[in-house]
C-alpha positions, 0 to 999 in steps of 0.5 A: 542459559536463561531462565524463564523469567529472565526470557520473559523480560527480553524486549525486541526491536521497536520496528521491524519491516517485513516483506509482506509490509513492504508488498502491501505498501507497494500494492497500495501505492499501485492502486492509487496510481491506477486510480489517479490514471482513470480518474484523469482519463475520464475527466479528460474525455468528459472535457473533450467531449469524447465519450463512447456510447453505450 
């Protein structure tokens, strides 16, 4: 069994990838993708003069 002093000196791994980190990266990617789609649709509608009247 390790003493308390030895337990304090244990170094862990440099990088741990968790499920929540992967989930946040995927959600961020999806938001950027959706923003790009919206921006592209707006530019296309503006250039083709096909805007809905409000």
